Structure formats: structure tokens, C-alpha cells
N, C-alpha and C positions, 0 to 999 in steps of 0.2 A: 224892726229895720235891720237886715242882714249887708254887711258890708265884706266885699270878697277880694282876694288878691290872689291870683293864680301866677304861679311859676312853673315853666316846664323844665324837666330835668331829665336825667338819664339815670341808669340804674346803678352804675358804679359810684354815682355821688351818694347816696345812701347806703350801699352794701358796707357789713362791717361793724363794728363797734367804734363808735366815736364818743368824745366828751359830749354830755348834753348840754352842758353851759355854752360850750364855743359853737355846737349846732345851732342854738337857739340865737345867738349873738350875731351869727353870721347872715340870718335871713334879713333882718330888717333892710341892711343896705340894698341888699338884691332887691327887697320888694318896693325900696323907693324908686328903682328905675321902670315900676310898670307905666306910670305917666307918660313916659317918653315912648315906650312900645304900644302903641294903640294896637295895633293888629293882634300882637301876642297875649296882651294882659287885661286890655280894658272891657269892662261890660257896664252895663247900667247900673251895676251895684259897686262899682270899685269907687275906693275913696283914698285920702291919703294915709299910707301905711302909718302904725304906731309902734313904738318901741315896746318890746316886750318887758313884762317884770322880771325878776331874778328867777332863776330856774328852779329853786326851791320852793317857790310859790306855785308853782304849777302841780294840779292833777295830771296824772299821766295813766294813759291804757296802752298796754302793749299788745300789738295786734297778733294774733294767730289765725293760720288759715282755717277757713270751714267749707263744708260741700265740695272735698276733694280738689281746693284750689291750692297756689302756692304763694299767697301773698302774706307780705309781713310788712313790719313797719310800727308807727307810734302816732298816739295821738294824745296833744298836750292841751290841757284847759288851764288857762291865766286868769286871774280876777283883771278886770278891765273898768273898774268904776262902777256905772251902772248895767254893763254887760260883762259877757265873758269870752275870752280872744281864745280861738280853738286853732292850732298849729297841727296839721296834718302831713304825715311824711309817710307814704307807703309805696310798695313795689310787688308787682307780679300780676297787676290788674290787667284786663283787658281794655284795647285803647276806647276809650268815650267815657259817656257819663255813667255814674253810679251813685245809688240812694246812699244816703248817710244820715243815720239816725241812732240815738240813744233809746235803749230797750229797757224795761223796767225792771228786770232781775239780772245782778251780777253773776251770771252764770255761763260761762262759755264752752262748758263739758260735753254737750251733744255733738257729734260730727258735722251737724247741719246748723249748728247753734240756736237751734229751736228751743233751747234750755233758756236762753235769755229772754222770752216772753215776748210781749207786745211791745210796742212803742212806749215810751215814758208819756204818760198822760194823766198827770194827778188830778186835774180839775175835769177829765172826762171829756174833752173837747174832741172834735172829728179831727181826721189828718188833712194837714194842708201843706200850703208854701210856707216857709218862712218869713218871708218878705209880705204876706198877706196882712190887712188890717183885722180881719175877722180871727176871734180866738182859732187856736189849732193845738195839737200835741206840743209839750213842752219839747219833746224829743224830735220834733222836725227840724232836721238841718239841711234839709234840699238833696243837692245832687254835688258830688265833686267829679273833675275832669281829669283822667289819667291821660297822658300824653303817648306818642307813639311808642313809646318803650315801655309802656305798663306802671309809668310812676307818676305819684301825684305829689306834690310839693304847695301846699296851699294854707294860706291864714285866712281864716273867718271872723267875725264877731257875731254874737248873738244876745238881743236883749233878753230873751225869754228864758236863757240858761244860768242856775246859780250853782255856787258853791257852798252855799250856808242852807242849813234848815229853813222853813219846812219842806222845800222842794229840791233839795241839794242832789246833784247828778251823782255824788261820790258814791261807790259801790254800785253802780248802775252799769249796763253794759254799752258799748259803742260798735255798732256795725256798719260794714261796708257791705253793700247788695252788689247782685251781678249785673242787675241791668239800672237804668235811669227811672227815678222817682218822677212819675207823671204830675204827682202833686194834687191829684184830684181822688182816686180810686180809694175807698174805703175798705180797710181801714189802714193800708200801708203803702198806699201809691202804685201797687204793681210792680215792685222793684225787682222781683225774683227772689233767688236763693242769697242768704248770707256767703260771702267769701272770705270775711274776715272778722274777729270778733274779739273785744280786749274787754276786761273790766277796769272800769276808772277807780285808781287808787288816790287816797287823800295827799296832799302836798307834803313834802317831807318835811317842812318847818309847821306842819299843823300840831 
């Protein structure tokens, strides 16, 4: 089951270099406001925000633009007991929903990020929604929503992800796509070209 917290922000909030630890520590109090902002935050997958582990326990992917986009940002993956908490901060996106996946090869060198290969699916399952009960790609993370300023600031949690072998996501690529994932079309949800790609690096304390 995927739990989602959506925070709408503006571009200046994430532009420029900022200490990673302060950014991680600042988000949970804001996320805790979501139950009060029913129209802005809540959907059927929202539940109470959890405090993030220390920043040095997170695996991190720094996003680079792809397919001629101007997207930038980073994605952090924190151990969360039986799940992995995913913190996304990105800007430069078109307003609306964007497919969000982990791909099998940690290589973002191609201009269109095609070097990252297909979705990460070590068991060979079909593509689908991360909330579906049927088996699906490990790399299926559904969609993220960019606000009117093209900014995403969101915390997610996925039971299927792991930072440990045998199906670790360390060294894989995380990709944001140009369009929404329809969660059905094989093999990748008809989510369009990659517009951002980053290789997931091991936690600093690993």
C-alpha cells in the first residue's frame, strides 16, 4: 500500500543550495498540517506523516534534466521499517501529473535518459499501480503532481522498495516522466518521455 502526502510549493523554496539535513527536518511539521487542509492535501492514500530518519541514512538521487527539459531537484529514499519513505523535491515540471518510476540501469547519460533501461522489475511482473494488490514492477511508484509553479514537494511510502539486497534500488535510476502514468498500459504506463533522471546513491553512513 502506498501512502502519499502532497505539499504545494513555489520555485524559490527549493532553488539554490540548502543544507540537506535542515530540508529533511523542515518537511515533517509541514506535512503534519495536511489533515487540516482537506482540499489541498488529502486524498484516499493520505495518512499521518511520519518523522524522517537522519539524513545520512537516506539514499539520494540528484535529478538532471532529460529530453530537453529544465527539471532539477533530488529524490531521497529513507528506511522506514517494512517500507521505504521517498521524499521528492523537484522543479521545472509542467503543471499536473507525472509518471514516477525506478528504472533498472543506473545510467542517465543519454539525452533522453533511455540509457536507464526499463522499469526495475526483478520478478518479471507486469506494470501497474503501486496500490494494487496484484504483483507489479518493484519500480512502479505511480504519479507525482506538480503545482502551478511546476514544483513537486511530496513524501511517499512504498512497501515494495528495498535498500537492501537481493532487490536493492541502490545504483538504479529514478525517472520523472513528461506525462501521467495511466497505471495500465504495458510496459510503462504510456507516461511519455523522461524529463528528469538521477542515479540512486548509497546512504552516506553505508
